[in-house]
Wavefront OBJ file of the C-alpha trace (Angstrom):
o trace
v 0.002 -0.006 0.050
v 1.471 3.576 -0.904
v -0.245 6.396 0.847
v -1.284 9.313 -1.172
v -2.514 12.638 -1.385
v -1.857 16.174 -2.275
v 0.022 19.098 -0.208
v -2.066 21.388 1.902
v -0.904 25.062 1.562
v -0.890 25.388 5.584
v 1.959 22.500 4.923
v 4.171 24.527 2.931
v 6.673 27.763 3.671
v 6.258 31.315 2.134
v 7.620 29.757 -1.216
v 4.827 27.264 -1.307
v 6.841 24.441 -1.029
v 6.915 21.662 1.792
v 8.151 22.461 4.988
v 10.916 19.929 5.958
v 9.454 19.160 9.163
v 6.323 17.749 7.144
v 8.080 15.096 6.143
v 8.120 13.374 9.255
v 4.266 13.988 9.402
v 3.530 12.651 5.829
v 5.765 9.245 7.186
v 3.732 9.020 10.291
v 0.336 9.260 8.095
v 1.509 6.696 5.859
v 2.835 4.502 8.842
v -0.662 4.871 10.635
v -2.688 3.960 7.077
v -0.491 0.911 6.721
v -1.015 -0.586 9.731
v -4.728 0.007 9.412
v -4.594 -1.770 6.099
v -3.030 -4.524 7.863
v -5.821 -4.707 10.292
v -3.749 -3.456 13.065
v -4.787 0.108 13.688
v -2.474 1.857 16.286
v -5.320 2.259 18.888
v -5.838 -1.536 19.234
v -2.111 -2.094 19.458
v -0.987 -3.086 23.334
v 1.476 -0.246 22.936
v 2.375 3.148 21.458
v 5.525 3.914 19.770
v 8.125 6.736 20.306
v 10.261 8.137 17.631
v 13.659 7.665 18.901
v 15.689 8.557 15.596
v 15.209 10.309 12.234
v 17.156 11.009 9.271
v 16.223 12.407 6.200
v 17.589 13.358 2.666
v 15.976 16.189 0.773
v 16.123 15.599 -3.091
v 13.393 17.774 -4.846
v 10.293 20.011 -3.505
v 6.857 19.137 -2.914
v 4.509 22.404 -3.839
v 1.558 23.308 -2.888
v -1.061 21.552 -4.666
v 1.042 18.615 -5.765
v 0.193 15.166 -5.556
v 2.643 12.821 -3.499
v 3.107 9.018 -2.811
v 4.794 7.905 0.663
v 6.153 4.086 0.103
v 7.337 2.278 3.296
v 9.738 -0.559 3.899
v 10.709 -2.056 7.004
v 14.395 -2.474 7.250
v 14.561 -3.645 10.929
v 11.863 -5.322 12.539
v 13.030 -6.214 16.325
v 11.579 -7.242 19.499
v 10.880 -3.870 21.307
v 11.547 -1.528 18.043
v 11.471 -1.287 14.107
v 13.286 0.795 11.584
v 11.119 2.235 8.744
v 12.172 3.954 5.328
v 9.891 5.995 3.627
v 10.287 7.089 0.017
v 8.276 10.067 -0.632
v 8.029 10.966 -4.509
v 5.863 13.324 -6.688
v 5.337 13.524 -10.312
v 7.971 10.591 -10.665
v 10.491 12.574 -8.871
v 12.040 11.275 -5.636
v 11.510 14.182 -3.143
v 13.066 12.791 -0.174
v 14.007 9.458 1.913
v 13.094 9.449 5.494
v 14.402 6.687 7.713
v 12.680 6.596 11.093
v 13.202 4.124 14.432
v 10.148 3.533 16.732
v 10.465 2.121 19.870
v 7.385 0.183 21.223
v 6.266 1.906 24.812
v 3.572 0.585 27.093
v 0.955 2.552 27.337
v 0.489 2.171 31.189
v 3.907 2.188 32.614
v 5.710 4.453 29.575
v 8.487 1.730 29.486
v 10.046 -0.241 26.863
v 8.059 -3.384 25.530
v 7.883 -5.865 22.958
v 6.242 -5.131 19.679
v 2.951 -7.131 19.584
v 3.532 -10.519 17.921
v 1.012 -10.033 15.333
v 2.637 -6.556 14.347
v 6.306 -7.788 14.105
v 5.306 -10.700 11.971
v 3.276 -8.244 9.847
v 5.837 -5.823 9.189
v 8.842 -8.250 9.034
v 7.135 -9.753 5.800
v 5.403 -6.408 4.509
v 6.335 -5.157 1.047
v 5.093 -2.223 -0.942
v 4.275 -3.377 -4.336
v 4.369 0.084 -5.349
v 8.184 0.436 -4.671
l 1 2 3 4 5 6 7 8 9 10 11 12 13 14 15 16 17 18 19 20 21 22 23 24 25 26 27 28 29 30 31 32 33 34 35 36 37 38 39 40 41 42 43 44 45 46 47 48 49 50 51 52 53 54 55 56 57 58 59 60 61 62 63 64 65 66 67 68 69 70 71 72 73 74 75 76 77 78 79 80 81 82 83 84 85 86 87 88 89 90 91 92 93 94 95 96 97 98 99 100 101 102 103 104 105 106 107 108 109 110 111 112 113 114 115 116 117 118 119 120 121 122 123 124 125 126 127 128 129 130 131
């Protein structure tokens, strides 16, 4: 599943270009929609997620009104964390690569915990056919 939508004005800087902070938001939207498509919506998991590391490489601007797509790959699914790679494209151009490390956090204690077994299995074998 590739997450697609258009860029809204409130997500841009004064030049009408996607503000850099929104690339992480776009990743989060795609991640949430992917979990829902896998029948594992975030709100039903026994844990939440904390972003522990983010790296981003910018290549090409997304402008107000442009359609863009976020394709995900899960390059590391471990016991208590995962590493997700987002490829963001628009009109055939690579716009950004974003890598995010997410740790599973127990909702009650706030401590690190194991990823839900169904989630770990689904993400370890997940491949985005559009990539």
